[in-house]
C-alpha distance (Angstrom), angle and dihedral (degrees) to the residues before:
residue distance angle dihedral
X1 . . .
X2 3.79 . .
X3 3.80 122.8 .
X4 3.80 127.6 -155.7
X5 3.80 132.6 -167.5
X6 3.81 117.8 -151.8
X7 3.81 114.3 -153.3
X8 3.83 112.4 -162.5
X9 3.82 92.4 -178.6
X10 3.78 95.9 -138.9
X11 3.78 120.3 -160.9
X12 3.79 104.3 -129.4
X13 3.76 121.3 -174.3
X14 3.78 136.9 157.0
X15 3.81 87.2 -126.2
X16 3.81 112.9 96.8
X17 3.79 107.0 -117.1
X18 3.83 117.8 -143.8
X19 3.79 118.1 -108.4
X20 3.81 96.2 -135.3
X21 3.76 123.4 92.1
X22 2.92 134.8 -94.7
X23 3.75 100.7 37.3
X24 3.77 115.1 -135.9
X25 3.83 114.4 -106.4
X26 3.81 88.8 -116.2
X27 3.81 90.2 66.3
X28 3.81 90.4 74.5
X29 3.80 115.0 79.3
X30 3.83 113.4 -163.3
X31 3.82 88.2 -158.9
X32 3.83 86.1 65.8
X33 3.81 99.6 33.2
X34 3.81 97.8 50.0
X35 3.81 96.1 55.4
X36 3.79 88.7 42.1
X37 3.80 91.0 64.1
X38 3.82 90.0 49.0
X39 3.80 90.4 51.9
X40 3.80 89.5 51.9
X41 3.80 90.3 55.8
X42 3.80 89.3 51.5
X43 3.82 92.7 46.4
X44 3.80 92.8 49.3
X45 3.81 90.9 47.8
X46 3.81 86.5 57.2
X47 3.82 90.1 47.5
X48 3.80 88.4 53.3
X49 3.81 91.2 47.6
X50 3.81 90.4 50.9
X51 3.78 89.4 58.9
X52 3.79 104.1 -107.5
X53 3.80 112.0 163.2
X54 3.81 96.9 -139.0
X55 3.78 145.3 -3.4
X56 3.77 122.8 -143.6
X57 3.80 140.7 -158.4
X58 3.77 131.7 -170.7
X59 3.79 134.1 -155.0
X60 3.80 118.2 -100.6
X61 3.79 129.1 177.7
X62 3.79 139.6 172.0
X63 3.75 98.0 37.8
X64 3.74 136.7 79.7
X65 3.79 97.1 -143.6
X66 3.80 99.8 76.1
X67 3.79 118.5 47.3
X68 3.81 105.8 -153.9
X69 3.79 110.3 99.0
X70 3.81 86.6 142.5
X71 3.80 112.3 34.2
X72 3.81 91.3 174.7
X73 3.81 89.9 62.2
X74 3.81 89.5 47.2
X75 3.82 91.2 48.6
X76 3.81 91.6 51.5
X77 3.81 90.9 49.5
X78 3.80 91.0 49.5
X79 3.79 91.1 47.2
X80 3.80 88.0 60.2
X81 3.81 90.5 57.0
X82 3.82 104.3 34.4
X83 3.79 124.0 67.2
X84 3.80 111.6 -179.4
X85 3.78 109.9 21.5
X86 3.81 120.1 86.1
X87 3.79 119.1 -122.8
X88 3.81 122.6 -137.8
X89 3.78 128.6 -168.3
X90 3.79 110.4 -152.8
X91 3.75 121.2 -147.3
X92 3.77 113.3 -25.3
X93 3.81 105.7 -149.6
X94 3.78 99.6 -111.6
X95 3.81 95.2 -171.8
X96 3.80 87.5 65.6
X97 3.81 97.6 41.2
X98 3.77 137.2 60.1
X99 3.83 103.8 -111.7
X100 3.80 92.7 -142.2
X101 3.80 91.3 52.8
X102 3.82 91.1 48.8
X103 3.80 90.2 50.8
X104 3.80 90.7 48.9
X105 3.81 92.1 49.1
X106 3.81 91.8 50.0
X107 3.80 90.1 48.1
X108 3.79 90.2 51.1
X109 3.81 91.5 47.4
X110 3.80 89.2 50.1
X111 3.79 90.9 53.0
X112 3.81 93.4 46.3
X113 3.77 91.9 53.2
C-alpha cells in the first residue's frame, strides 16, 4: 500500500483575516509567513521519516489563506530538503498557465531532482 501526505500550506495567523477577496497586501505578515515555510520543511522531513511514499502540493490563487501560487517552485524547494519521498504536484491550473511553460517547468524540475 502506498501512502501520500497532502500539504495545503495554510497561512495561519492570530490576526483575523477579512472574508472578502482579494485580501489586501497588508494582510500577509512576512514575520509569520517566513517561519511557516520553515515549519513545513520540518513537517515534511518528519513525513519522510515516517515512511510516506510521497508528498503533494496543489496550485491555489486569489486568496491569502493558502500559500502555493506556484507549486512547481514549492516542489523544487522541497526536493532540495527531502531525500527519499517522492513529490507530486496536483493539478496545475492550465487556464491560468501557458501549457508549454508548465511542461518546460516540470521538465526542469525533473532534471533538477
